[in-house]
C-alpha positions in Angstrom: 43.2 235.3 14.7 44.7 234.1 11.4 42.7 234.8 8.2 41.4 232.1 6.0 42.5 231.9 2.4 41.3 230.0 -0.6 43.9 229.7 -3.3 42.2 228.8 -6.6 43.4 227.7 -10.0 46.9 226.8 -9.0 49.3 224.3 -10.5 50.0 222.4 -7.3 53.4 220.7 -7.0 53.6 218.0 -4.4 55.0 214.5 -3.9 56.1 214.0 -7.5 52.9 215.3 -9.1 51.7 218.6 -10.7 48.0 219.0 -10.8 45.5 221.8 -11.1 43.4 222.6 -8.1 42.5 224.7 -5.1 43.9 224.8 -1.5 42.1 226.1 1.5 43.9 227.6 4.5 42.2 227.8 7.9 43.7 228.5 11.3 47.2 228.4 10.0 46.8 224.9 8.5 46.0 223.4 5.1 42.3 222.6 5.6 41.5 221.1 2.2 43.1 220.4 -1.2 40.8 219.6 -4.1 40.2 220.1 -7.8 37.7 222.8 -6.9 36.7 224.3 -3.5 33.9 226.8 -3.1 34.1 229.3 -0.2 31.9 228.3 2.7 31.3 231.8 3.9 32.3 235.4 3.3 35.2 235.3 5.7 37.7 233.7 3.3 40.1 235.8 1.2 40.2 234.3 -2.3 43.5 234.4 -4.2 43.3 233.5 -7.9 46.6 231.8 -8.6 45.8 232.0 -12.3 48.0 229.1 -13.2 50.9 229.9 -10.9 52.8 227.0 -9.3 51.8 226.4 -5.7 54.7 224.8 -3.8 55.3 223.8 -0.1 57.5 226.5 1.6 61.2 226.0 0.9 63.1 224.6 3.9 66.7 225.9 4.0 68.8 223.6 6.2 71.9 225.9 6.3 72.0 229.6 6.9 74.2 232.0 8.8 72.1 235.0 9.9 75.0 236.6 11.9 73.2 237.3 15.1 74.6 237.7 17.7 77.8 239.5 17.3 78.1 240.1 13.6 74.9 242.0 12.9 76.6 244.6 10.7 76.5 241.9 8.1 73.0 240.6 8.7 70.6 239.7 11.5 67.7 237.4 12.1 65.1 240.2 11.3 66.6 241.3 8.0 67.7 237.9 6.7 64.5 236.1 7.6 62.5 238.8 5.6 64.8 238.2 2.6 64.2 234.5 3.0 60.4 234.8 3.0 60.6 237.1 -0.1 62.5 234.2 -1.7 59.9 231.6 -0.8 61.9 230.1 2.1 59.5 229.6 5.0 61.7 227.7 7.4 65.5 227.8 8.1 68.1 226.1 10.2 70.8 228.6 11.4 74.4 227.7 12.3 76.2 228.2 15.6 79.3 230.1 14.5 78.2 233.5 15.8 79.8 235.7 18.5 79.5 234.2 21.0 79.2 230.8 19.4 76.3 228.6 20.4 78.4 226.1 22.3 76.2 226.0 25.4 72.5 225.4 25.7 72.2 228.8 27.4 73.7 230.6 24.4 71.6 228.5 22.0 68.4 229.4 23.8 69.2 233.1 23.6 69.1 232.8 19.8 65.7 231.0 19.9 64.4 233.8 22.2 65.6 236.5 19.8 64.1 234.7 16.8 60.7 234.5 18.6 60.7 238.3 18.7 61.8 239.1 15.1 61.9 236.1 12.7 59.3 236.3 9.9 60.2 232.7 8.9 60.1 229.5 11.0 63.4 228.7 12.7 65.7 226.2 14.3 69.2 226.9 15.6 71.9 224.2 15.6 74.1 223.5 18.6 77.8 223.9 18.0 80.4 221.3 18.8 83.9 222.1 20.0 86.9 220.1 21.3 85.6 220.6 24.9 81.8 220.6 25.1 80.9 217.0 24.7 79.0 216.8 28.0 76.9 219.9 27.0 76.1 218.2 23.6 74.7 215.2 25.4 71.9 217.5 26.9 70.7 218.9 23.5 67.0 218.2 22.9 66.2 216.0 19.8 62.7 217.4 19.6 63.5 221.1 19.8 66.9 221.4 18.1 67.6 220.5 14.5 71.1 219.2 14.9 74.6 219.3 16.3 77.0 221.1 13.9 80.6 219.9 13.7 83.2 222.0 11.9 85.8 219.4 10.7 87.7 222.3 9.0 88.1 226.0 9.4 85.6 228.0 11.4 85.5 231.1 13.7 86.4 231.0 17.3 86.7 227.7 19.2 84.7 225.6 16.7 87.3 223.5 14.8 86.9 220.0 16.1 90.1 218.2 15.3 90.8 215.9 18.3 90.1 212.3 17.3 88.9 211.3 20.8 86.4 214.2 20.8 85.1 213.3 17.3 84.7 209.7 18.3 82.6 210.8 21.3 80.4 213.2 19.2 79.7 210.6 16.6 78.3 208.3 19.3 75.7 210.8 20.2 72.0 210.0 19.4 71.2 213.2 17.6 71.2 214.5 14.0 74.9 215.3 13.3 75.9 217.8 10.7 79.4 218.4 9.4 81.4 221.0 7.5 84.1 218.9 5.9 87.5 220.4 4.8 90.8 219.0 6.0 92.7 221.8 7.8 96.2 220.4 7.3 95.8 220.0 3.6 94.4 223.6 3.3 97.3 225.0 5.3 99.9 223.2 3.1 98.2 224.5 -0.1 98.0 228.0 1.3 101.7 228.0 2.1 102.5 226.9 -1.4 100.3 229.7 -2.8 102.1 232.3 -0.6 105.5 231.1 -1.8 104.4 231.5 -5.4 102.3 234.7 -5.2 103.2 236.4 -2.0 100.4 238.5 -0.7 98.8 238.9 -4.1 97.2 235.4 -4.4 94.7 235.4 -7.3 91.1 234.6 -6.3 91.2 231.7 -8.8 93.6 230.0 -6.4 90.7 229.5 -3.9 89.6 226.0 -5.2 93.3 225.0 -5.5 94.0 226.0 -1.9 90.7 224.6 -0.5 91.1 221.6 -2.8 89.2 218.5 -3.9 91.5 216.5 -1.7 90.9 218.7 1.4 87.2 218.1 0.9 87.4 214.4 0.2 89.8 213.6 3.1 87.4 215.2 5.6 84.1 214.0 4.1 85.4 210.4 3.9 86.6 210.6 7.5 83.2 211.8 8.6 81.4 209.0 6.6 83.7 206.3 8.1 83.0 207.6 11.6 79.3 207.5 10.9 79.5 204.0 9.6 81.5 202.9 12.6 79.0 204.3 15.1 75.8 204.1 13.0 75.5 207.8 13.4 72.8 209.9 11.7 75.1 212.2 9.7 74.3 215.0 7.2 77.2 216.5 5.4 76.8 220.1 4.3 77.8 221.7 1.0 79.3 218.9 -1.0 81.4 220.7 -3.7 83.3 218.0 -5.6 82.5 215.2 -7.9 84.8 212.9 -6.0 82.9 213.3 -2.8 79.6 212.2 -4.4 80.9 208.7 -4.6 80.8 208.5 -0.8 77.0 208.5 -0.8 74.2 206.0 -1.7 70.9 206.6 -3.3 69.1 203.9 -1.3 65.4 204.5 -0.8 63.5 205.6 1.2 65.3 208.7 2.4 63.9 208.3 5.9 66.0 205.1 6.3 69.3 206.7 5.1 71.7 207.3 8.0 74.2 209.2 6.0 72.9 212.1 3.8 74.3 215.0 1.9 73.5 218.5 0.9 74.5 220.6 -2.2 74.3 224.4 -2.3 72.9 226.7 -4.9 76.2 228.3 -5.6 78.0 225.0 -6.3 75.2 224.1 -8.7 75.4 227.5 -10.5 78.9 228.9 -10.6 82.3 227.4 -11.6 85.9 228.4 -11.4 85.9 230.2 -14.7 83.9 233.0 -13.0 86.5 234.0 -10.4 88.0 236.3 -13.0 84.8 238.3 -13.2 83.2 237.9 -9.9 86.2 237.6 -7.6 85.5 237.4 -3.9 81.7 237.6 -4.6 81.8 233.8 -5.3 84.4 233.0 -2.6 82.8 230.4 -0.4 84.1 227.6 1.8 84.1 225.0 0.4 85.2 226.7 -2.8 83.3 226.8 -6.0 85.3 224.4 -8.2 85.4 223.2 -11.8 82.6 222.9 -14.3 83.2 219.1 -14.2 82.6 219.2 -10.5 79.4 221.1 -11.0 78.2 218.6 -13.6 79.0 215.8 -11.3 77.0 217.4 -8.5 74.0 217.8 -10.7 74.3 214.1 -11.7 74.4 213.0 -8.0 71.5 215.3 -7.2 69.4 213.8 -9.9 70.2 210.2 -9.0 69.6 210.9 -5.3 73.1 210.5 -3.9 72.7 214.2 -2.9 69.5 214.7 -1.0 69.0 218.4 -0.3 69.5 221.8 -2.0 70.3 224.6 0.5 72.0 228.0 0.4 74.7 228.4 3.1 73.5 232.0 3.2 76.4 233.9 4.7 76.4 237.6 4.2 79.4 239.9 4.4 79.6 243.6 3.7 80.9 244.8 0.3 83.8 246.6 2.2 84.8 243.2 3.7 84.5 241.5 0.3 86.6 244.2 -1.4 89.8 242.9 0.3 92.6 240.9 -1.2 92.3 237.1 -1.3 93.9 236.6 2.1 91.6 239.1 3.8 88.3 238.8 1.9 85.9 236.5 4.0 84.2 233.5 2.4 80.5 233.4 2.0 77.7 235.2 0.3 74.0 236.0 0.6 71.6 233.7 -1.2 68.2 233.2 0.6 66.2 235.7 -1.5 67.4 234.2 -4.8 67.8 230.5 -4.3 64.3 229.5 -5.5 64.3 231.7 -8.6 67.8 230.4 -9.5 66.7 226.8 -9.3 63.6 227.6 -11.3 66.0 228.6 -14.1 67.2 225.0 -14.1 63.6 223.9 -14.4 63.1 226.2 -17.4 66.2 224.8 -19.2 65.2 221.1 -18.5 68.1 220.3 -16.1 65.5 219.0 -13.6 61.7 219.0 -13.2 59.8 221.2 -10.8 58.7 218.0 -9.0 62.4 217.1 -8.4 63.2 220.7 -7.3 60.4 220.6 -4.7 61.6 217.2 -3.5 65.1 218.5 -2.9 64.2 221.9 -1.5 60.9 221.2 0.4 60.2 217.5 1.0 63.6 216.1 1.7 64.8 218.5 4.4 61.5 217.8 6.3 62.0 214.0 5.9 65.7 214.0 6.7 65.4 216.1 9.9 62.0 214.5 10.8 60.3 217.8 10.9 56.7 217.8 12.3 54.0 218.6 9.7 56.0 220.7 7.3 57.5 220.3 3.9 54.5 218.9 2.1 51.1 220.1 0.8 49.0 217.8 3.0 45.7 218.4 4.7 46.4 219.2 8.4 49.9 220.3 7.8 51.1 223.8 8.6 50.2 226.2 5.8 53.8 227.1 4.6 53.2 227.9 1.0 54.7 229.7 -2.0 53.1 230.9 -5.2 55.6 231.2 -8.1 54.8 232.8 -11.4 57.1 230.9 -13.8 57.0 233.6 -16.5 57.5 236.9 -14.9 61.1 238.0 -15.7 62.9 240.3 -13.3 66.4 241.6 -12.9 68.3 241.3 -9.6 69.6 244.8 -8.7 70.4 247.0 -5.7 66.8 248.3 -5.5 65.2 244.9 -5.0 67.8 243.2 -2.8 66.6 242.8 0.8 69.8 241.5 2.4 71.2 243.8 5.1 74.6 243.6 3.3 73.0 245.1 0.2 74.5 243.0 -2.6 74.0 239.6 -4.3 76.3 237.3 -6.4 73.3 237.2 -8.8 73.2 241.0 -9.4 72.6 241.6 -13.1 70.9 238.2 -13.5 67.6 238.1 -15.3 65.4 235.4 -13.7 62.4 234.1 -15.5 60.4 233.1 -12.4 59.2 235.2 -9.5 57.9 234.5 -6.1 54.6 236.4 -5.7 53.1 235.1 -2.4 54.6 233.4 0.6 52.6 232.0 3.5 54.3 231.2 6.8 52.0 229.1 9.1 48.9 230.4 7.3 50.0 234.1 7.5 50.4 235.9 4.2 53.9 237.2 5.0 54.9 238.3 1.5 52.7 239.5 -1.3 53.9 241.1 -4.6 56.9 242.8 -3.1 55.5 243.7 0.3 56.3 242.0 3.6 53.9 241.7 6.5 55.6 240.9 9.8 52.5 241.4 12.0 52.6 237.6 12.6 56.0 235.9 13.1 57.3 232.4 12.4 57.5 229.7 15.0 60.1 227.4 16.4 60.4 224.2 14.4 60.0 220.8 16.2 61.1 217.4 15.2 59.4 214.0 15.5 62.2 212.1 17.2 62.1 209.6 20.0 
């Protein structure tokens, strides 16, 4: 039996407003939101928010939790706990594991595992390949967030580069998701870098090898296919200013067929930091110029970019310590995404209402998630309390990722997540996790 909670004196952030009030949680749901709520009986645990911000739980639409097959880097248990400590209550995990989730049978194995160990709510995307179109046609729209298409490098048999296959996939009536980088462009750029630097390619060459043009060629191809077939397309991790011109800011979001995501690292870092951080900020697509970063912020604020996510993709420090050609791309982010974006609230880059729109409301709208992403009576009680003025330093002692490091190490964040509720269960409180109640499988309101 889930406990009841009464959160009092909170600054509630929801649907474009910030207002002071109370919120009552009963039976895993938001039972009441009001200016002042008195406890009906003695069976309610009262939490005095004391002016903290109360947000809907963050929904991260792109993570790689590395299970199965790569669990030395991370796993569903470890990374979902880190996510909850960072205020992320729901996530959508990607199919490029070992084995890859290219069949419904392999996909359902991941769901079964999550039901045993995931502290956060979960969905797992089905992977596309050049030869599994018939299997993709069977994927449930209600029970699976989307179909992931790697239109660029990936692990195993997941690069979809046959035009006929792409045409078939883009005709599917499902939420399509793409990673867009043009493989031929990247290969040509890499050969040029090898000719110039040999095996000692500097890390700063990464955004030159995985260039603006490689991203734009692929993203524009995906957008054109989606327009041709009226597909519902969501493009992950836009990294260049040029790509932002592909997207519209038409309202409402629920009616947009082509949408886009930007990741925390592309909003935070730029290519001047490769010299200091090296492979720790090596992602695909690459972190690019400060001008690109500013253009991404502009497109986020004017609603051409719809969602902020993490692309959480842990690797061990030993793996990251390799040379450019051997160091894998990706980094861990779920524990620190919300505090990082709160820094941009503090400096006035955007408002907390806009942050909540991009990290909580919009993923729920875009994927048509049932009864999550908002603070509404009757919705699942996925909630986060954030103390905006509780500085803390990211260090080895407080990092929860299985890989044990963060690109934010040494960063002093002003804001701290103090409480996270997942489906009404107080899963995280003041540094302590409680996994006596687990998250649940996400479902989607689609015909």
